[in-house]
Kinemage of the C-alpha trace (Angstrom):
@kinemage 1
@onewidth
@group {chain A} dominant
@subgroup {mainchain}
@vectorlist {calphas} color= white
{ca met a 1} P -0.551 -2.773 0.152
{ca ala a 2} L -0.663 -0.395 3.145
{ca arg a 3} L 0.755 2.954 2.299
{ca ile a 4} L 1.520 6.274 4.064
{ca phe a 5} L 1.993 9.637 2.349
{ca ala a 6} L 4.035 12.388 3.753
{ca leu a 7} L 3.785 15.831 2.103
{ca leu a 8} L 6.377 18.451 3.332
{ca leu a 9} L 6.283 22.168 2.311
{ca ile a 10} L 9.296 24.198 3.118
{ca leu a 11} L 9.143 27.954 2.746
{ca leu a 12} L 12.005 30.130 2.753
{ca pro a 13} L 10.603 33.879 2.711
{ca gly a 14} L 12.161 36.788 0.922
{ca leu a 15} L 13.482 34.661 -2.289
{ca ala a 16} L 12.184 35.369 -5.725
{ca his a 17} L 9.860 32.590 -7.426
{ca ala a 18} L 11.890 31.261 -10.121
{ca val a 19} L 11.752 27.800 -12.079
{ca glu a 20} L 9.396 25.248 -11.178
{ca arg a 21} L 10.980 21.972 -11.415
{ca ala a 22} L 10.083 18.530 -10.229
{ca leu a 23} L 11.504 14.808 -9.865
{ca ile a 24} L 9.045 11.879 -9.658
{ca val a 25} L 9.963 8.377 -8.987
{ca gly a 26} L 7.748 5.583 -9.239
{ca asn a 27} L 9.027 1.810 -7.791
{ca asp a 28} L 6.651 -1.119 -8.185
{ca asn a 29} L 8.551 -3.795 -9.591
{ca tyr a 30} L 11.210 -4.846 -7.001
{ca asp a 31} L 14.073 -7.784 -7.742
{ca thr a 32} L 13.323 -9.576 -4.541
{ca leu a 33} L 11.142 -7.401 -2.348
{ca pro a 34} L 7.241 -7.488 -2.561
{ca ser a 35} L 5.916 -5.900 -5.613
{ca leu a 36} L 3.612 -3.025 -5.374
{ca leu a 37} L 0.223 -2.137 -6.943
{ca lys a 38} L -0.218 1.809 -7.096
{ca ala a 39} L 3.291 3.286 -7.272
{ca leu a 40} L 3.451 3.708 -10.801
{ca glu a 41} L 0.027 5.022 -11.474
{ca asp a 42} L 0.350 7.540 -8.586
{ca ala a 43} L 3.755 8.699 -10.045
{ca glu a 44} L 2.003 9.158 -13.606
{ca gly a 45} L -0.827 11.056 -11.885
{ca tyr a 46} L 1.358 13.434 -10.307
{ca thr a 47} L 3.434 13.762 -13.695
{ca glu a 48} L 0.500 14.725 -15.674
{ca leu a 49} L -0.698 17.337 -13.179
{ca leu a 50} L 2.605 19.298 -12.553
{ca thr a 51} L 3.372 19.088 -16.280
{ca arg a 52} L 0.226 20.759 -17.224
{ca lys a 53} L 0.907 23.320 -14.418
{ca gly a 54} L 4.257 24.406 -16.025
{ca phe a 55} L 6.658 22.387 -14.040
{ca glu a 56} L 9.769 21.013 -15.683
{ca val a 57} L 9.106 17.265 -14.668
{ca thr a 58} L 11.573 14.262 -14.613
{ca thr a 59} L 10.004 11.125 -14.245
{ca ile a 60} L 11.932 7.569 -13.522
{ca tyr a 61} L 10.328 4.365 -12.963
{ca asn a 62} L 11.686 1.263 -11.392
{ca ala a 63} L 14.748 2.668 -10.487
{ca pro a 64} L 17.776 0.717 -9.061
{ca met a 65} L 20.317 2.387 -6.542
{ca ala a 66} L 22.792 3.481 -9.309
{ca gln a 67} L 20.012 5.291 -11.258
{ca met a 68} L 18.318 6.944 -8.047
{ca arg a 69} L 21.577 8.234 -7.139
{ca arg a 70} L 22.310 9.639 -10.580
{ca gln a 71} L 18.992 11.068 -10.900
{ca leu a 72} L 18.947 12.779 -7.599
{ca ala a 73} L 22.514 14.330 -8.232
{ca glu a 74} L 21.499 15.761 -11.609
{ca phe a 75} L 18.175 17.080 -10.270
{ca tyr a 76} L 20.103 19.174 -7.120
{ca glu a 77} L 22.477 20.368 -9.512
{ca thr a 78} L 19.493 22.088 -11.527
{ca ile a 79} L 18.144 23.816 -8.404
{ca gln a 80} L 18.599 27.462 -8.413
{ca pro a 81} L 18.037 29.785 -5.300
{ca gly a 82} L 14.342 30.848 -5.361
{ca asp a 83} L 13.078 27.772 -7.430
{ca thr a 84} L 9.907 26.049 -6.459
{ca val a 85} L 11.089 22.295 -6.070
{ca ala a 86} L 8.773 19.204 -6.088
{ca phe a 87} L 10.172 15.751 -4.943
{ca ile a 88} L 7.730 12.994 -5.081
{ca tyr a 89} L 8.508 9.349 -4.528
{ca ser a 90} L 6.175 6.147 -4.427
{ca gly a 91} L 7.525 2.899 -3.666
{ca his a 92} L 8.928 1.005 -0.708
{ca gly a 93} L 10.241 2.760 2.342
{ca trp a 94} L 11.080 2.173 5.819
{ca ser a 95} L 12.207 3.668 9.223
{ca asp a 96} L 14.510 2.937 12.100
{ca gly a 97} L 12.217 5.096 14.201
{ca ser a 98} L 14.066 8.331 13.828
{ca leu a 99} L 15.009 8.329 10.152
{ca asn a 100} L 12.979 7.503 6.932
{ca tyr a 101} L 14.734 5.545 4.048
{ca leu a 102} L 13.479 4.932 0.334
{ca val a 103} L 14.185 1.836 -1.242
{ca pro a 104} L 15.436 1.192 -4.815
{ca thr a 105} L 14.233 -1.680 -6.863
{ca asp a 106} L 17.499 -3.616 -6.463
{ca ala a 107} L 17.585 -3.609 -2.769
{ca gln a 108} L 17.803 -7.290 -1.837
{ca ile a 109} L 16.206 -8.811 1.753
{ca thr a 110} L 18.317 -8.728 4.685
{ca ala a 111} L 18.089 -9.142 8.338
{ca ser a 112} L 21.090 -6.460 9.001
{ca ala a 113} L 20.013 -2.933 9.767
{ca ala a 114} L 23.080 -1.699 8.622
{ca val a 115} L 23.032 -3.462 5.273
{ca ala a 116} L 19.581 -2.189 4.882
{ca val a 117} L 21.130 1.477 5.440
{ca glu a 118} L 23.535 0.828 2.753
{ca met a 119} L 20.766 -0.298 0.155
{ca ser a 120} L 18.366 2.615 0.960
{ca ile a 121} L 18.355 6.458 0.686
{ca pro a 122} L 17.671 8.762 3.382
{ca leu a 123} L 14.842 11.337 3.153
{ca lys a 124} L 16.353 13.496 5.825
{ca asn a 125} L 19.183 13.019 8.065
{ca gly a 126} L 20.470 16.616 8.620
{ca val a 127} L 23.630 15.778 6.015
{ca asn a 128} L 23.147 14.074 2.955
{ca gly a 129} L 19.481 13.325 2.621
{ca ile a 130} L 17.433 14.177 -0.161
{ca leu a 131} L 15.515 17.023 1.666
{ca asp a 132} L 18.857 18.174 3.133
{ca asn a 133} L 20.394 18.605 -0.355
{ca ile a 134} L 17.288 20.330 -1.711
{ca ala a 135} L 17.478 23.001 1.202
{ca ala a 136} L 21.019 23.663 0.770
{ca arg a 137} L 20.036 24.909 -2.863
{ca glu a 138} L 18.004 27.422 -1.178
{ca ser a 139} L 14.656 26.556 -3.219
{ca his a 140} L 11.902 29.139 -2.174
{ca leu a 141} L 9.482 26.171 -1.848
{ca thr a 142} L 10.073 22.765 -1.336
{ca ile a 143} L 7.317 19.798 -1.732
{ca ala a 144} L 8.303 16.395 -0.855
{ca ile a 145} L 5.580 13.816 -1.104
{ca val a 146} L 6.605 10.440 -0.051
{ca asp a 147} L 4.494 7.397 -0.690
{ca ala a 148} L 6.010 4.432 0.913
{ca cys a 149} L 4.887 1.022 2.389
{ca arg a 150} L 4.234 1.061 6.011
{ca asn a 151} L 5.475 -2.427 6.402
{ca asn a 152} L 8.976 -3.329 6.560
{ca pro a 153} L 10.025 -4.443 3.140
{ca phe a 154} L 12.965 -6.506 4.004
{ca gly a 155} L 11.225 -9.181 6.020
{ca gly a 156} L 10.430 -10.038 9.601
{ca asn a 157} L 13.865 -10.817 10.805
{ca leu a 158} L 15.027 -7.070 10.257
{ca ser a 159} L 12.017 -6.100 12.181
{ca arg a 160} L 12.685 -8.115 14.948
{ca ala a 161} L 16.469 -7.608 15.146
{ca val a 162} L 16.579 -3.696 14.852
{ca gly a 163} L 13.010 -2.681 15.945
{ca val a 164} L 11.951 -1.133 12.717
{ca thr a 165} L 8.965 0.779 13.074
{ca arg a 166} L 5.553 0.596 11.332
{ca gly a 167} L 5.226 3.305 8.823
{ca leu a 168} L 7.501 6.375 8.426
{ca ala a 169} L 8.598 8.410 11.200
{ca pro a 170} L 7.470 11.976 11.807
{ca val a 171} L 9.727 14.679 10.384
{ca glu a 172} L 9.924 17.715 12.854
{ca pro a 173} L 8.508 20.679 10.836
{ca ala a 174} L 10.378 23.833 11.409
{ca gln a 175} L 8.834 27.308 11.038
{ca gly a 176} L 7.873 27.754 7.463
{ca thr a 177} L 6.957 24.044 6.969
{ca phe a 178} L 3.845 22.015 6.381
{ca leu a 179} L 3.647 18.263 6.663
{ca ile a 180} L 1.022 15.879 6.047
{ca tyr a 181} L 0.833 12.029 6.408
{ca ser a 182} L -2.088 10.384 4.506
{ca ala a 183} L -2.700 8.269 7.930
{ca gly a 184} L -2.508 9.128 11.325
{ca ala a 185} L -0.458 7.281 13.925
{ca gly a 186} L -0.944 3.453 13.883
{ca gln a 187} L -3.641 3.673 10.914
{ca ala a 188} L -3.248 2.108 7.654
{ca ala a 189} L -3.367 4.047 4.535
{ca leu a 190} L -5.902 2.573 1.929
{ca asp a 191} L -4.995 1.540 -1.638
{ca arg a 192} L -8.565 0.993 -2.414
{ca leu a 193} L -11.872 0.712 -1.166
{ca gly a 194} L -12.769 -2.721 -1.619
{ca glu a 195} L -12.661 -5.044 -4.327
{ca ala a 196} L -15.278 -3.075 -6.655
{ca asp a 197} L -12.765 -0.016 -6.619
{ca thr a 198} L -10.971 -0.037 -9.691
{ca gln a 199} L -9.875 3.780 -9.598
{ca gln a 200} L -6.274 4.249 -10.873
{ca tyr a 201} L -4.858 5.973 -7.761
{ca ser a 202} L -4.678 4.834 -4.226
{ca val a 203} L -7.427 6.765 -1.908
{ca phe a 204} L -5.144 9.469 -0.467
{ca thr a 205} L -3.854 10.254 -4.184
{ca arg a 206} L -7.041 10.530 -5.965
{ca phe a 207} L -8.577 13.061 -3.634
{ca phe a 208} L -5.335 15.070 -3.052
{ca leu a 209} L -4.534 15.392 -6.910
{ca arg a 210} L -8.131 16.327 -7.413
{ca asn a 211} L -8.016 19.052 -5.063
{ca leu a 212} L -4.617 20.429 -5.729
{ca asp a 213} L -5.549 20.694 -9.367
{ca ser a 214} L -8.908 22.351 -8.604
{ca thr a 215} L -7.633 25.013 -5.928
{ca gly a 216} L -4.014 25.034 -6.295
{ca asp a 217} L -3.579 25.904 -2.838
{ca leu a 218} L -1.392 23.323 -0.886
{ca arg a 219} L -3.147 24.013 2.535
{ca gln a 220} L -6.556 23.950 1.319
{ca ala a 221} L -6.195 20.860 -0.829
{ca thr a 222} L -4.602 19.054 2.249
{ca ile a 223} L -7.468 20.138 4.515
{ca gln a 224} L -10.236 18.928 2.098
{ca thr a 225} L -8.309 15.653 1.261
{ca arg a 226} L -7.963 14.838 4.976
{ca asn a 227} L -11.979 15.045 5.587
{ca gln a 228} L -12.550 13.039 2.245
{ca val a 229} L -10.211 10.355 2.877
{ca gln a 230} L -11.795 9.844 6.503
{ca gln a 231} L -15.346 9.879 5.048
{ca ala a 232} L -14.283 7.501 2.356
{ca ala a 233} L -12.464 4.943 4.639
{ca asn a 234} L -15.752 4.974 7.036
{ca ile a 235} L -17.540 3.578 3.980
{ca ile a 236} L -15.911 0.186 4.282
{ca gly a 237} L -15.448 0.344 8.153
{ca ala a 238} L -11.838 1.327 7.869
{ca asp a 239} L -9.975 4.333 10.114
{ca gln a 240} L -7.825 6.795 8.055
{ca arg a 241} L -7.560 10.260 8.682
{ca pro a 242} L -4.377 12.376 7.419
{ca ala a 243} L -2.561 13.922 10.062
{ca tyr a 244} L -0.794 17.536 9.214
{ca tyr a 245} L 1.235 19.935 10.707
{ca asp a 246} L 0.995 23.475 9.683
{ca glu a 247} L 3.925 26.091 10.288
{ca leu a 248} L 3.206 28.038 7.217
{ca ser a 249} L 2.964 31.820 7.952
{ca gly a 250} L 2.223 33.076 4.634
{ca thr a 251} L 0.489 31.806 1.109
{ca ser a 252} L 0.748 28.172 0.330
{ca cys a 253} L -0.547 28.694 -3.196
{ca leu a 254} L 1.455 26.625 -5.665
{ca phe a 255} L -0.148 27.781 -8.867
{ca gly a 256} L -3.064 29.349 -10.449
{ca asp a 257} L -5.181 31.886 -8.296
{ca cys a 258} L -5.573 29.883 -5.294
{ca asp a 259} L -9.240 30.923 -5.165
{ca ser a 260} L -11.788 28.884 -3.399
{ca arg a 261} L -13.162 26.701 -6.287
{ca ser a 262} L -13.160 23.031 -5.789
{ca asp a 263} L -15.258 19.924 -6.168
{ca asp a 264} L -15.145 19.333 -2.560
{ca gly a 265} L -19.036 19.781 -2.533
{ca gln a 266} L -19.442 16.955 -5.029
{ca ile a 267} L -17.167 14.591 -3.125
{ca lys a 268} L -18.879 15.392 0.046
{ca gly a 269} L -22.366 14.874 -1.547
{ca val a 270} L -21.651 11.244 -3.292
{ca ile a 271} L -19.884 10.114 0.481
{ca glu a 272} L -22.996 11.436 2.355
{ca glu a 273} L -25.408 9.791 -0.084
{ca trp a 274} L -23.550 6.639 -0.258
{ca ala a 275} L -23.615 6.346 3.502
{ca phe a 276} L -27.365 6.183 3.327
{ca val a 277} L -27.686 3.993 0.079
{ca gln a 278} L -25.081 1.471 1.026
{ca gly a 279} L -27.744 -0.181 3.237
{ca ser a 280} L -30.597 -0.017 0.851
{ca lys a 281} L -32.377 -3.025 -0.568
{ca ser a 282} L -34.385 -0.828 -2.993
{ca arg a 283} L -33.653 -1.126 -6.586
{ca val a 284} L -35.419 2.326 -7.087
{ca val a 285} L -33.050 4.034 -4.672
{ca leu a 286} L -29.930 2.151 -6.215
{ca asn a 287} L -30.831 3.332 -9.568
{ca ala a 288} L -31.356 6.469 -8.486
{ca phe a 289} L -28.044 6.786 -6.832
{ca ile a 290} L -26.383 5.272 -9.997
{ca asn a 291} L -27.964 7.768 -12.407
{ca lys a 292} L -27.108 10.740 -10.284
{ca trp a 293} L -23.265 9.890 -9.613
{ca gly a 294} L -22.543 8.616 -13.018
{ca ala a 295} L -19.252 10.856 -13.009
{ca glu a 296} L -17.831 8.920 -9.694
{ca pro a 297} L -17.225 5.352 -11.180
{ca leu a 298} L -16.261 4.150 -7.633
{ca tyr a 299} L -19.429 4.934 -6.116
{ca val a 300} L -21.311 3.711 -9.118
{ca ala a 301} L -19.456 0.438 -9.001
{ca leu a 302} L -20.212 -0.258 -5.248
{ca ala a 303} L -24.059 0.571 -5.668
{ca gln a 304} L -24.014 -1.937 -8.937
{ca glu a 305} L -22.405 -4.593 -6.869
{ca ile a 306} L -25.269 -4.122 -4.150
{ca leu a 307} L -27.901 -3.998 -6.949
{ca asn a 308} L -26.427 -7.320 -8.620
{ca gly a 309} L -26.517 -9.148 -5.254
{ca leu a 310} L -30.418 -8.623 -4.633
{ca pro a 311} L -32.801 -11.198 -5.313
{ca val a 312} L -34.394 -11.352 -8.680
{ca val a 313} L -37.992 -10.246 -8.774
{ca gln a 314} L -40.267 -12.239 -11.059
{ca ala a 315} L -41.616 -10.097 -13.897
{ca arg a 316} L -45.445 -9.653 -14.275
{ca ala a 317} L -47.281 -10.823 -17.125
{ca glu a 318} L -47.744 -7.344 -18.196
{ca pro a 319} L -44.799 -5.286 -19.712
{ca gln a 320} L -42.966 -3.595 -17.180
{ca thr a 321} L -43.141 -0.229 -19.112
{ca ala a 322} L -46.998 -0.631 -18.917
{ca phe a 323} L -48.708 2.326 -16.906
{ca val a 324} L -51.170 0.561 -14.785
{ca met a 325} L -54.202 2.861 -13.326
{ca pro a 326} L -55.373 1.629 -10.039
{ca glu a 327} L -58.878 0.532 -10.112
{ca arg a 328} L -61.609 1.847 -7.661
{ca thr a 329} L -63.821 -1.183 -7.248
{ca ala a 330} L -65.925 -1.526 -4.715
{ca thr a 331} L -64.774 -3.354 -1.704
{ca pro a 332} L -67.130 -6.050 0.353
{ca ala a 333} L -67.956 -4.656 3.744
{ca ala a 334} L -65.422 -6.285 6.471
{ca pro a 335} L -67.232 -8.630 8.882
{ca asp a 336} L -65.004 -7.544 11.841
{ca thr a 337} L -62.428 -4.769 12.664
{ca ser a 338} L -59.281 -6.930 12.145
{ca gln a 339} L -60.001 -7.507 8.648
{ca leu a 340} L -61.063 -3.523 8.221
{ca glu a 341} L -57.545 -2.939 9.785
{ca thr a 342} L -56.022 -5.390 7.415
{ca arg a 343} L -57.546 -3.624 4.337
{ca ala a 344} L -56.731 -0.233 5.494
{ca met a 345} L -53.291 -1.243 5.821
{ca asn a 346} L -53.012 -2.810 2.557
{ca phe a 347} L -54.453 -0.019 0.882
{ca val a 348} L -51.764 2.482 2.420
{ca gln a 349} L -48.965 0.207 1.278
{ca leu a 350} L -50.473 0.272 -2.275
{ca asn a 351} L -50.454 3.881 -2.152
{ca ile a 352} L -46.902 4.308 -1.122
{ca arg a 353} L -45.789 1.908 -3.532
{ca tyr a 354} L -47.690 3.476 -6.521
{ca trp a 355} L -46.320 6.886 -5.248
{ca ser a 356} L -42.863 5.256 -5.532
{ca gln a 357} L -43.013 4.641 -9.233
{ca asn a 358} L -40.988 7.075 -11.479
{ca ser a 359} L -43.813 7.766 -13.986
{ca pro a 360} L -44.862 10.838 -15.142
{ca asn a 361} L -48.407 9.863 -15.074
{ca val a 362} L -48.498 8.581 -11.376
{ca ala a 363} L -49.971 12.076 -10.306
{ca ala a 364} L -53.060 11.265 -12.638
{ca gly a 365} L -53.471 7.845 -10.922
{ca met a 366} L -53.381 8.831 -7.319
{ca arg a 367} L -57.043 10.249 -8.114
{ca ala a 368} L -57.957 6.319 -7.314
{ca phe a 369} L -56.710 6.960 -3.819
{ca tyr a 370} L -58.599 10.209 -2.847
{ca ala a 371} L -61.982 11.264 -1.811
{ca asp a 372} L -63.486 13.954 -3.765
{ca glu a 373} L -62.850 16.278 -0.807
{ca ile a 374} L -59.845 15.984 1.301
{ca thr a 375} L -58.285 17.698 4.491
{ca phe a 376} L -54.782 17.900 2.893
{ca tyr a 377} L -51.940 19.124 5.113
{ca gly a 378} L -54.388 21.439 7.100
{ca lys a 379} L -56.167 22.544 3.882
{ca asp a 380} L -59.597 21.507 2.774
{ca trp a 381} L -58.986 20.770 -0.855
{ca ser a 382} L -60.801 19.427 -3.727
{ca gln a 383} L -59.127 16.081 -5.531
{ca ala a 384} L -58.115 18.113 -8.270
{ca gln a 385} L -56.190 20.236 -6.056
{ca val a 386} L -54.517 17.411 -4.456
{ca leu a 387} L -53.695 15.823 -7.685
{ca ala a 388} L -51.982 19.348 -8.883
{ca asp a 389} L -49.957 19.335 -5.629
{ca lys a 390} L -48.704 15.721 -6.488
{ca ala a 391} L -47.936 16.741 -10.084
{ca gly a 392} L -45.620 19.582 -8.660
{ca phe a 393} L -43.883 17.392 -6.186
{ca ile a 394} L -43.299 14.713 -8.982
{ca glu a 395} L -41.923 18.046 -11.062
{ca arg a 396} L -39.495 18.837 -8.614
{ca trp a 397} L -38.817 15.167 -7.361
{ca pro a 398} L -38.921 12.880 -10.082
{ca val a 399} L -36.926 9.712 -8.587
{ca arg a 400} L -38.912 8.775 -5.517
{ca ala a 401} L -38.628 5.621 -2.798
{ca tyr a 402} L -40.868 5.314 0.156
{ca asp a 403} L -41.021 2.386 2.565
{ca ile a 404} L -43.299 1.864 5.439
{ca asp a 405} L -42.004 0.743 8.859
{ca glu a 406} L -44.695 -1.858 9.583
{ca asn a 407} L -43.275 -2.099 13.251
{ca asn a 408} L -43.906 1.302 13.828
{ca thr a 409} L -47.464 1.479 12.443
{ca thr a 410} L -50.637 2.198 14.294
{ca ile a 411} L -54.291 1.569 12.903
{ca thr a 412} L -57.651 2.435 14.426
{ca cys a 413} L -60.801 1.421 12.970
{ca thr a 414} L -64.423 2.798 13.843
{ca asp a 415} L -67.642 3.319 12.153
{ca gly a 416} L -66.291 2.682 8.771
{ca arg a 417} L -63.176 5.053 9.190
{ca cys a 418} L -59.742 3.906 9.705
{ca asp a 419} L -56.901 6.302 11.253
{ca ile a 420} L -53.173 5.454 10.261
{ca glu a 421} L -50.043 6.662 11.674
{ca ala a 422} L -46.895 5.216 9.924
{ca gln a 423} L -43.302 5.652 9.836
{ca val a 424} L -41.974 6.268 6.320
{ca val a 425} L -38.574 6.086 5.025
{ca phe a 426} L -38.363 8.381 2.078
{ca phe a 427} L -35.794 9.163 -0.704
{ca ala a 428} L -36.577 11.539 -3.397
{ca his a 429} L -34.078 12.982 -6.117
{ca ser a 430} L -33.907 15.391 -8.634
{ca pro a 431} L -31.182 14.436 -11.451
{ca ala a 432} L -31.699 17.811 -12.999
{ca arg a 433} L -31.093 19.984 -9.790
{ca gly a 434} L -28.692 17.308 -8.273
{ca asp a 435} L -30.594 17.503 -5.126
{ca thr a 436} L -31.538 14.733 -2.749
{ca ser a 437} L -34.040 14.517 0.083
{ca arg a 438} L -34.151 11.639 2.468
{ca gly a 439} L -35.077 10.859 5.998
{ca leu a 440} L -37.713 9.513 8.192
{ca ala a 441} L -41.221 10.771 8.481
{ca leu a 442} L -44.505 10.241 10.076
{ca phe a 443} L -47.486 9.993 7.883
{ca ser a 444} L -50.910 10.263 9.102
{ca tyr a 445} L -54.030 9.123 7.054
{ca ser a 446} L -57.896 9.020 7.602
{ca ile a 447} L -59.417 6.469 5.395
{ca asn a 448} L -63.227 6.147 4.526
{ca met a 449} L -63.833 2.369 4.189
{ca glu a 450} L -67.409 2.482 3.883
{ca ser a 451} L -67.718 1.619 0.559
{ca glu a 452} L -64.194 1.930 -1.500
{ca pro a 453} L -61.420 2.744 0.344
{ca ala a 454} L -60.521 6.686 -0.259
{ca ile a 455} L -58.083 8.900 1.587
{ca ile a 456} L -60.123 12.030 3.394
{ca phe a 457} L -57.205 13.135 5.836
{ca glu a 458} L -53.500 13.197 5.099
{ca thr a 459} L -50.567 15.277 6.507
{ca ser a 460} L -46.940 14.317 7.335
{ca glu a 461} L -44.113 15.478 9.770
{ca val a 462} L -40.185 14.876 8.954
{ca leu a 463} L -39.019 13.238 12.111
{ca glu a 464} L -35.229 12.625 10.954
{ca arg a 465} L -32.981 13.762 7.792
{ca tyr a 466} L -30.262 11.630 6.690
């Protein structure tokens, strides 16, 4: 189901803040029109949040015309000047290009625009629309969240006959008004991010509810939601950026202290990391992502889906949990330079693969790769100093995954020494700190190949961070 949200906030200054009340409608199951997927769930989410925040909430589900009209009339009668009022609708809706209509569950398929109007309830028409009736009660703050299907629910004949537009029409915001649509002009609003997305709410609602609950501030929650929805949609190659129009001159605080606290950083972090991880074929990287973001079930499910699709690697004879110390065995002298280059490249690849193991004993095992004296990042160090530095790095970054780009590697061997420059994609993560470092680096090695391979020079520089 393609959907669109409109959030309308109308502030009338100078009126005292009184009662906070809400009417929430969720229509999923229609008699003859197509059924929807997320309307009831979204309505339940708003009901829980507003009830917890102290609103007097009335919620109706799968309402036919008579019930919707009766509940709206009763709701209007409860509104007193200065009240904070929320009207939230999730279900079918349509527009004739200038006015927006909400559709009760007993509406019938029709090709007549006049009949469709009679079977629908206007959101705002300047006379007896829902927002018109609320405004007539002189509410202090009116919040209208309208979640309606973008496509004409009555069938193709109505669209062709009367020019029914795709999506809901804009509502011109007056001074003191805040308006948001969950998708910009010509964009589809997403219910979910692919088959693996089993989260309860539609994409806009899951972010907006979370941000509003965290900050209490309508403006801040909307801005955060706009950025998050756009980034989330980009994950699956979709284009969705909520559009908003801010005509507020004062505070937009709905509840709480409206400080700057939110989990925007958490959402931003998982989205940014997913942009890097989603193209990975490394089990280490994917498992590290799953372990880090266990509190984000959508992205864990997406990572697990990729992980499950990777080819199965045959297990070695020894147990996978066993720690294997690389043996420093004497290597026969290479008969020519090409074979020496091959041996040096294999040695560096083994070093990188070994360094990517997530075992606390890796630092000790690195002695198999280094000479007794090494020029290590510009310093003349002993092997013990290098191993101590490696141990410190492992403590800071317990999860590591490095991959050599063989297409961007150069090797030169002369007089029993090989110099290698290799571009390496790196990923390092600290579950305890929640930090991740990833990008592309240029590693430079000099390897003594005279008897047994040993690194005598090592340095690197970061070329790009992701």
